[in-house]
N, C-alpha and C positions, 0 to 999 in steps of 0.2 A: 714514264720518260726515261728512268734509270735503264730499263730494259732496252729500249729504242736507242738510247747512246750506246750502251755497250755494242748492241748488234751493228749499229753504225760503225763504230770505231773496230770492230771485227771486221768487217766488210772492205772498209778501207786496208787495214792491214795486209788481210788476204790478197785483195786486188794488186797491192805494190809488190808482193812477193811473187804473184802469179806473173805478173810484168817481167820481172828479173828471170824467173826460171824460163818464160817463153823465149825472151831475148837471148837467154844464154845457150839454150839447147839449139836454137835456128842459127846462132852464130857460128857453131863449131862444125856444123854440116859443112860437108865437101863442096866444092864449086865455088864459083866466081860468077856473080851476075854480069859484070863487064865482058867474061868470054861468052857468056849467054846471047848479049847482044851483038856482039862484034864477030863472034865465032871465033874459031881455033887458030885462023890466019892471020889474025890482027896482029900489030906489031906491037913490042912492049910499050912505045910511048904512046900510042892510042889506048891501050888499057890503062896506061896509068892516068891520063887525062880523063878518061871515063870514070875510073875509080873515084877520082877527085870529085867529078861531077856528083856523083852518087854519094859520096862522103864515106865509102867503106874504107879508104886508105887511113882513117883517123883512127885513133883508140878506141877500143871496144867500151870502154867506160864513158867515153865523150859520146860515142853513138848511140848508147842506152839513155844518157841525159838527154839528148836531144829529142831521141823518141819519145820518152815517158815525158817530156815538157809539152810536146805536141799533142800527146792523148788527152792531157790535162783541158786542152783548148780544143779539143775537137777534131784535132790536125793528124792523120794518120800518115802523111806523107804523100809522094808521088810515084807511082808505079814507075820500074825500071823497063818494063817493056813498051807500056802504052803511054807513057807520060802523063796518064790523068791523075786526079786527086782521087787518093784511094778510100778517103771517107764516104762521099756520094755512092760510090759503087758498093760499099758495105752496107751504108744504110738501105739501097735498093733491095739488094739481095736478101739483108736481115728481117725485112718486112715480110716475103715470100717464105721465108723458113719459119717465121712465127705463126703464119697463118697454117702452114703445114703442121706445126708442132700442136698449134691449140685444138685444131681440127683432131689431129690424133687424139689427144688426150679426151677430148669431148665423146668419140667415139668409145674410148676406152671406159670412161667413168657410168656411160649409158648402159654397156654393156656389163661392166663387172658388178655394180650397185646390185641390181637386181639378180643378177645369176649368183653373187656371192652368199646375198642373204638368204635366198630360195636354198642355195645347197646346204648353208648351215641350220636352215629350220627343218628341210628335209634329208638331215644327215642319215636317218634311218631307214629311208625310202629308198626304192631304185632309182627316182627320178633326181634325188639328191648324188647318189653315187654316179649317174650318168653326167650332172653337170660336172663334177669332179674330175670326170675322166675327160669330158671336153677340153675343160680347162689346162689338163696336164698336156694334153695333145697340141693345144694351142701356143703354150709355152715352147715347144720342140721345134715350132716353125719360126725361120728366121724372117724378119720383115720383108726382106728382097724376095724371098720366094713367095711368101704371100701375095706380094705384088705383082709377080710372074703370073701366078695361078688367078688373081682376080684380071689381069689383063686378058687372059685366055678365056674366061667364062663369060665376062661382063663385055669385053669390047671386041675380041675376035670371033665369038660363038653368038654371042647375043647382040653384039652392035648396039648395046642401049648406051654405053658411055666412051669417051675418048679413052684411048689408049696412053696419051701422054700429052704434054705442052702446058703451056701457062698463060693465061689471059689476064691482064692486070684487070682488078675489080672494078676501077674506074672506066674502063673501057665497056667492058660487056660483063654485069653482074651475072648473068645466067650463065656464060660459057666459064666465067671463072668458077662458079660454084660446082658445074659439071667436070670441070678438070680435076677440081680438089677431091673428088667423091673417092676413087679408087687409092690415090696415095693416103689419104687420111684413115681408109679402112684397113689398108695394108699396114699402116703403122698401128693404129687403134685397137685393131682385132688381136694382135700378138700382145701389146702391152695390156689389152684388157685381161688376156688370160691369165696374166701373172698377178694383176690386181685382184682377179675372183678369188685366188688362193687367201691373199691376205685378207680380203673380206669376210670370206668364210671363216677363217681362224679369228679373227677379231669377234665376229658375230656369235660363234660358238663359245669363246670365252665368256662374253656378257650373259648368254642364255643362262650360264650357272652361276651368277653373280646373286646375292641376297636380295639387292634392291628390287631386281627383276621378280624374285619370288614375292616380295613384299607388294608389288603392285598387282600382280596376279592374284595374291590374296584379298586385296582390297576390291576385286571386283572387275578390272581390267581383262578384256580379253587380250589373248596372246599377241596377236597382231599389234593392237594398239598399245600394249605395254613396250613391246620391242621397238615400235616407231617412236613412242615418246620418251623412253628411257633408255631403251637399248642402244641405238642408233647413234646419238650424240657420244656416248661414252666408247662406243667402237670407232668412231672417227677419228681418234688422235694415232691410234697406230697406223690407221690406212693414209691418214694424211702424210706421216711420213714416207710410206710408199709412194704416195702421189708425187710428192717433192723430188725423191729419187727418180721416179719415172718420167718428170717433166725434162729434168735435167739430161737423161738417158735419149728420149725423144728429140731434143734440141740437137745433140752432137750425131744420134742415130740417123737423123734426116738425110745424112750425106748421102748414104747407100741410096735411099728412098728417091732422092731426088734426082740421082743419074739413072734409076729404072724408068722414072716418069720423065725424064727430059725437062726438070723443075729448074729454073733459074734462080736456085736458092745460094745460100753460102756455102752448102756442100758442092756444088758445080762450080764457084768460083775458087774454093780451096783447092779442090784437084788441078783445075785450069792453071791455078797459079803455081802448084808445087811443078806440074811438068814444064811451066815456061820457067822455072826456076826465079821466080819473081817474089823473093824472100819477105820484101816489106809487106806485101800484100797478105802472105803467109802469117807473119806477125801479127798483122789487124784482125784477120779474121778468127785466129785462135784466141787473140786476148778478148774479142768480142764475146765469142762462145764460152771462155771461162768466167769472164763478169757476169754474164747471162746466168751460168750455173749457181754462182755466188749469190746472186740476187735472188733466184728462186728459193736457195737454202735458207737465206736469212727471212725471207716472207713466209715459209714453211714454220721457222721457228717461232716468228711472231705469230702465227696462226694459231700454235698451240695454247698460248696465252688466252686467246679470245675462245678456245673450247674447253680448257680444262680451267676452271677457278684455282685447283691446288697449285699451279704453275705460278698464277699471280700473287699468291699469298707467300711463296717463297721467295719473290724476287725482290 
């Protein structure tokens, strides 16, 4: 319970600091939302009236206090451009991005765990060297380039999968699944290549530990000893990388969403930046930051479930 309370307090403090940093950085950017809405030919009286309506003529401390208080109640404000509530828009887009990120991480784990374990078990064989070389090549390929290649192979040439678009799960589950295959693969294969290297390194370290030799000496086969005793001990460092990668995928989905025309948070963020809709930008960025913080806290708590030594030190 002490560990949970410390992590919750850390998450709260980090979220408050992050909200202040996000607001401060965006508030010093050049440009005026009122001028974007009314145009450069608007008179000063019109601009002043619209700034008053937006609340951008108030001191920055007051603007931050109102924005932060609204966040505590789930109110992200109203868009400068569309005059719609920002919270529901972010909630809808965040669900799309979460599906994409979770699908990408599932692909990464399904690819990296067997590939990393085999690369470690066969590290003195040509097959192990080949798996290591393929993972190195995968690290060098950006996610957006992998997406373009996948579109060319499976959508343009083979015609087996759609090249882009998004259908909500509730409307057509089959179309939803087909449209997410290529985006999830483009994210997951690249992240899986990175994860493969860490799985291989962690398993190689475990292979030379005394407890694994003891299990072998007791008569367990190598595969059974590695599965029963090796993988749980190799999971802790791999879990660290998984947490970091999930955070990377959440933020990096911005580019993949543009490649596959997916209406997620990335699409909303880029459109809001182009429209100079800073209140929407603030909302999207703080949601992504808090999501990353939550992932890190959950990763830390999972350490205590996997490693009893950490529980004894808490």
